[in-house]
C-alpha positions in Angstrom: 4.5 2.2 -11.2 4.2 -1.4 -11.2 5.0 -3.7 -8.3 7.8 -6.3 -8.9 6.3 -9.7 -7.9 9.8 -11.3 -7.7 10.9 -8.8 -5.1 11.7 -10.6 -1.9 11.5 -7.5 0.3 8.9 -7.8 3.1 6.5 -5.0 3.5 4.0 -6.5 5.9 2.3 -3.2 6.5 1.2 -3.2 2.9 0.0 -6.8 2.8 -3.5 -6.2 4.2 -4.1 -3.4 1.6 -2.8 -5.7 -1.3 -4.8 -8.6 0.1 -8.0 -6.5 0.2 -7.5 -5.2 -3.3 -6.7 -8.6 -4.7 -9.8 -10.1 -3.0 -12.0 -7.4 -4.6 -10.5 -8.2 -8.0 -11.0 -11.9 -7.6 -14.6 -11.4 -6.6 -15.2 -9.4 -9.7 -13.3 -11.7 -12.1 -14.2 -15.2 -10.8 -17.1 -16.0 -8.5 -17.0 -19.7 -8.9 -14.0 -20.2 -6.6 -14.7 -21.5 -3.1 -14.4 -19.0 -0.3 -12.2 -21.2 1.8 -9.2 -20.9 -0.5 -5.8 -20.9 1.2 -3.7 -17.7 1.6 -2.3 -16.3 -1.6 1.4 -15.9 -2.1 2.9 -12.4 -2.4 3.5 -12.7 -6.2 -0.1 -13.8 -6.7 -1.3 -10.8 -4.7 1.0 -8.5 -6.6 -0.3 -9.6 -10.0 -3.8 -9.5 -9.0 -3.3 -6.0 -7.6 -1.6 -4.8 -10.8 -4.4 -6.2 -12.9 -7.0 -4.5 -10.9 -5.1 -1.1 -10.9 -4.9 -1.3 -14.7 -8.6 -2.0 -15.1 -9.4 1.1 -12.8 -7.0 3.3 -14.8 -4.9 4.0 -11.7 -1.2 3.4 -10.6 0.6 3.6 -7.4 3.5 5.7 -6.2 5.5 4.7 -3.2 7.4 7.4 -1.3 8.9 7.9 2.2 7.5 10.4 4.6 10.3 12.9 5.4 9.8 13.3 9.1 8.9 9.8 10.2 10.6 7.7 7.5 7.3 5.8 7.0 6.5 4.2 3.7 3.4 5.8 2.0 1.5 4.5 -1.0 -0.2 7.0 -3.2 -3.0 5.6 -5.5 -3.2 8.0 -8.5 -5.4 8.4 -11.5 -3.6 7.6 -14.7 -4.9 10.4 -16.9 -4.7 13.3 -14.5 -2.1 12.1 -11.9 -4.6 13.1 -9.2 -4.0 11.5 -5.8 -7.0 9.3 -5.1 -5.8 7.9 -1.8 -2.8 8.0 0.5 -2.0 5.0 2.6 -1.4 6.1 5.3 -2.4 9.7 4.9 0.4 12.4 5.0 -1.7 14.5 7.4 -1.9 11.7 9.8 1.8 11.1 9.7 2.5 14.8 10.2 0.1 14.7 13.3 1.9 11.5 14.6 5.3 13.2 14.2 4.2 16.4 16.0 2.7 14.4 19.0 5.8 12.2 19.3 8.2 15.1 19.1 6.3 16.9 21.9 6.3 13.7 24.0 10.0 13.1 23.2 9.8 9.8 21.5 12.1 10.7 18.6 15.7 10.7 20.0 18.5 11.8 17.7 21.3 10.3 19.7 21.9 6.9 21.3 22.3 7.3 25.1 
């Protein structure tokens, strides 16, 4: 799956991950840029991320956790479709759901 850089949807929870991946890619590709460069735009981050993922032979899959409706990003190996990393992990989201359900934070009806 490629990320569409022209998408205007705001997924601020994914920005730190993209920023980190893009910074790693820029350090490997071009080391003569000054370190005090201004913040990159989302399309620039998306392009850098896609290039880095192609170099590594990986792709991402975006899905929604069933119980918490939280967006999850799976980093997967191209050849084997093996999951390399889940952001956030499904086990953590399941644990969060179980804790909040016991505490009573998820409410089905508006009071």
